[in-house]
C-alpha positions in Angstrom: 40.3 33.2 -5.5 37.8 35.8 -6.6 34.0 35.2 -6.8 34.3 35.0 -10.6 36.7 32.1 -10.3 34.3 29.7 -8.5 32.7 27.1 -10.7 29.3 25.5 -10.4 31.0 22.2 -9.6 32.3 23.6 -6.3 28.8 24.3 -5.2 27.3 20.9 -6.0 25.4 19.5 -3.0 24.2 16.0 -2.4 20.5 15.3 -3.1 18.1 16.1 -0.2 17.4 13.0 1.8 13.7 12.3 1.4 12.2 11.2 4.7 15.4 11.8 6.6 13.8 10.8 9.9 11.5 8.1 8.6 12.4 4.4 8.7 13.5 3.0 5.3 14.2 -0.7 5.5 15.9 -3.1 3.1 13.8 -6.4 3.1 14.3 -9.4 0.9 17.2 -7.6 -0.7 15.0 -4.8 -2.0 14.9 -1.2 -0.8 12.4 1.6 -1.0 12.7 4.3 -3.7 11.1 7.7 -3.4 10.8 10.6 -5.7 12.6 13.7 -4.4 9.5 15.8 -4.4 7.6 13.3 -2.2 7.3 13.7 1.6 7.7 10.9 4.0 6.9 11.8 7.6 9.4 11.1 10.4 7.4 8.3 12.0 6.4 6.5 8.7 7.9 3.2 7.7 8.8 2.1 4.2 10.0 -1.5 4.0 11.3 -3.5 1.0 10.3 -3.2 -2.6 8.3 0.1 -2.2 8.2 3.0 -4.7 6.6 6.4 -4.0 6.0 8.7 -6.9 6.3 12.5 -7.4 4.6 14.8 -5.0 3.1 12.0 -2.9 2.9 12.2 0.9 3.2 9.4 3.4 2.1 10.7 6.8 2.9 10.0 10.4 2.6 6.4 11.6 1.8 5.0 8.1 3.4 1.7 7.2 4.1 0.7 3.6 5.6 -2.7 3.4 6.4 -5.2 0.6 6.0 -8.6 2.2 6.9 -10.7 -0.8 5.1 -8.5 -3.3 6.0 -4.9 -4.4 4.1 -1.8 -3.5 3.9 1.0 -6.1 2.4 4.4 -5.2 1.9 6.8 -8.0 2.1 10.6 -8.2 0.1 13.0 -6.0 -1.1 10.3 -3.6 -1.7 10.9 0.1 -1.3 8.1 2.6 -2.8 9.5 5.9 -1.8 8.7 9.5 -1.6 5.1 10.6 -2.7 3.6 7.3 -1.2 0.2 6.4 -0.4 -0.7 2.8 1.0 -4.2 2.1 2.2 -6.1 -1.0 2.1 -9.9 -0.7 3.2 -12.9 -2.8 1.0 -13.3 -5.9 -0.7 -9.9 -5.1 1.4 -6.8 -5.5 -0.2 -3.5 -4.4 -0.5 -0.7 -6.9 -1.9 2.8 -6.4 -2.3 4.9 -9.5 -2.1 8.7 -9.5 -4.2 11.0 -7.4 -5.3 8.5 -4.7 -6.1 9.4 -1.1 -5.9 6.7 1.6 -7.5 7.7 4.9 -6.2 7.2 8.4 -6.3 3.6 9.7 -7.2 2.2 6.3 -5.7 -1.2 5.4 -4.9 -2.3 1.9 -3.3 -5.7 1.1 -2.4 -7.0 -2.3 -4.9 -4.8 -4.2 -5.0 -2.4 -7.1 -6.4 1.2 -6.8 -6.4 2.4 -10.4 -6.4 6.1 -9.6 -8.4 9.3 -8.8 -10.0 7.4 -5.8 -10.5 7.9 -2.1 -10.2 5.0 0.3 -11.6 6.5 3.4 -10.8 6.2 7.1 -10.9 2.7 8.4 -11.7 1.1 5.1 -10.4 -2.4 4.2 -9.4 -3.6 0.7 -8.3 -7.2 0.5 -6.1 -9.4 -1.7 -6.9 -9.6 -5.3 -9.3 -6.7 -5.2 -9.4 -3.9 -7.8 -10.9 -0.5 -7.3 -11.3 1.0 -10.8 -10.7 4.6 -11.9 -12.7 7.1 -9.9 -14.4 4.6 -7.6 -14.5 5.3 -3.8 -14.6 3.2 -0.6 -16.2 5.1 2.2 -15.5 5.0 6.0 -15.1 1.5 7.4 -16.4 -0.2 4.2 -14.9 -3.6 3.2 -13.8 -4.6 -0.3 -13.5 -8.4 -0.1 -10.9 -10.6 -1.8 -11.1 -10.9 -5.6 -13.7 -8.2 -5.9 -13.9 -5.5 -8.5 -15.4 -2.1 -7.7 -16.3 -0.6 -11.1 -15.3 2.8 -12.2 -17.3 5.6 -10.6 -19.0 3.3 -8.0 -18.9 4.4 -4.3 -19.0 1.7 -1.6 -21.2 3.3 1.2 -20.1 3.8 4.7 -19.8 0.5 6.6 -21.0 -1.6 3.6 -19.6 -4.8 2.2 -18.5 -5.1 -1.5 -18.0 -8.6 -2.9 -17.8 -10.1 -6.4 -17.0 -9.1 -9.9 -18.6 -6.7 -10.4 -19.0 -5.9 -6.8 -22.4 -6.3 -5.2 -22.9 -3.7 -2.4 -24.5 -5.1 0.8 -25.4 -3.2 4.0 -23.9 -4.5 7.2 -27.1 -6.0 8.5 -27.6 -8.4 5.6 -25.2 -11.1 6.9 -26.9 -14.0 5.1 -26.3 -12.3 1.7 -22.7 -11.5 2.7 -22.1 -15.1 3.5 -23.5 -16.2 0.1 -21.1 -13.8 -1.6 -17.9 -14.6 0.2 -18.0 -18.4 -0.3 -17.1 -18.4 -4.1 -14.5 -15.7 -3.6 -12.2 -18.1 -1.7 -10.7 -16.0 1.1 -8.7 -18.9 2.6 -7.2 -19.9 -0.7 -6.5 -16.3 -1.9 -5.0 -15.0 1.3 -3.5 -18.2 2.9 -3.2 -20.7 0.0 -5.3 -23.3 1.9 -8.7 -24.9 1.6 -11.8 -23.5 3.3 -12.6 -26.8 5.0 -9.1 -27.5 6.5 -8.3 -27.0 10.1 -5.8 -24.3 9.1 -5.0 -22.0 11.9 -1.9 -23.8 13.2 -0.6 -24.1 9.6 -1.4 -20.5 8.8 0.4 -19.2 11.9 3.5 -21.3 11.1 3.5 -20.0 7.5 3.3 -16.4 8.7 6.0 -17.0 11.3 8.4 -18.5 8.7 7.7 -15.6 6.3 8.2 -12.9 8.9 11.4 -14.5 10.1 13.0 -13.0 7.0 12.8 -9.6 8.8 15.8 -10.9 10.9 17.9 -10.0 7.9 16.5 -6.5 7.4 18.7 -3.4 7.4 17.6 0.1 8.3 18.9 2.5 5.7 20.9 5.6 6.6 19.3 8.8 5.4 22.0 9.6 3.0 21.5 6.3 1.3 17.8 6.5 0.6 17.0 5.5 -3.0 15.5 8.1 -5.4 13.1 7.7 -8.2 13.2 9.9 -11.3 10.6 12.7 -11.0 8.9 12.1 -14.4 5.7 14.0 -15.3 3.6 15.5 -12.6 
């Protein structure tokens, strides 16, 4: 056969396995889906109903896990080393486009609308929303059911609580206590009342929910799910 007789079909290759050495896990019968232009580092973990959009990067040691609620990561997002992003029942997690999540940050059941930086060590809790262009600085806390309005920056180490968020420095503990009561941490996160003696019940609930991981399956690289690229 001459060179001219070869057809393009004979040169067709399988799609590149995104995150070939990363851990992709099927959980609750849902599997991660990643755009082919994304990068998933070898020691990152994607578990369950997770989607990662075009040109996004999930770096070494990061964990993105759908624990009963999906996680959606948009385009051109960067999840830095050892960050944890979790979707939970009643509170999916969604990152819009152009979001930077710093190392060791923790996000659970929240919405980051886009064009935002959640800095190293920051915490964003269940039911929170960080609007377009808002930022959360190093080791700051965005409490449950809190809305950080567009363009606002939560300063380094400060507490943000309420809708709209009131920003409180770490030394003003009495004001922080006044804010957190109506926001219902126990009910939002654990589904229990504030006054209940809840720790044994909470631990049992977590243990039952996490037992579903017994049925997880680590996905072979050639079987990783792909998202359509879409606009960049």
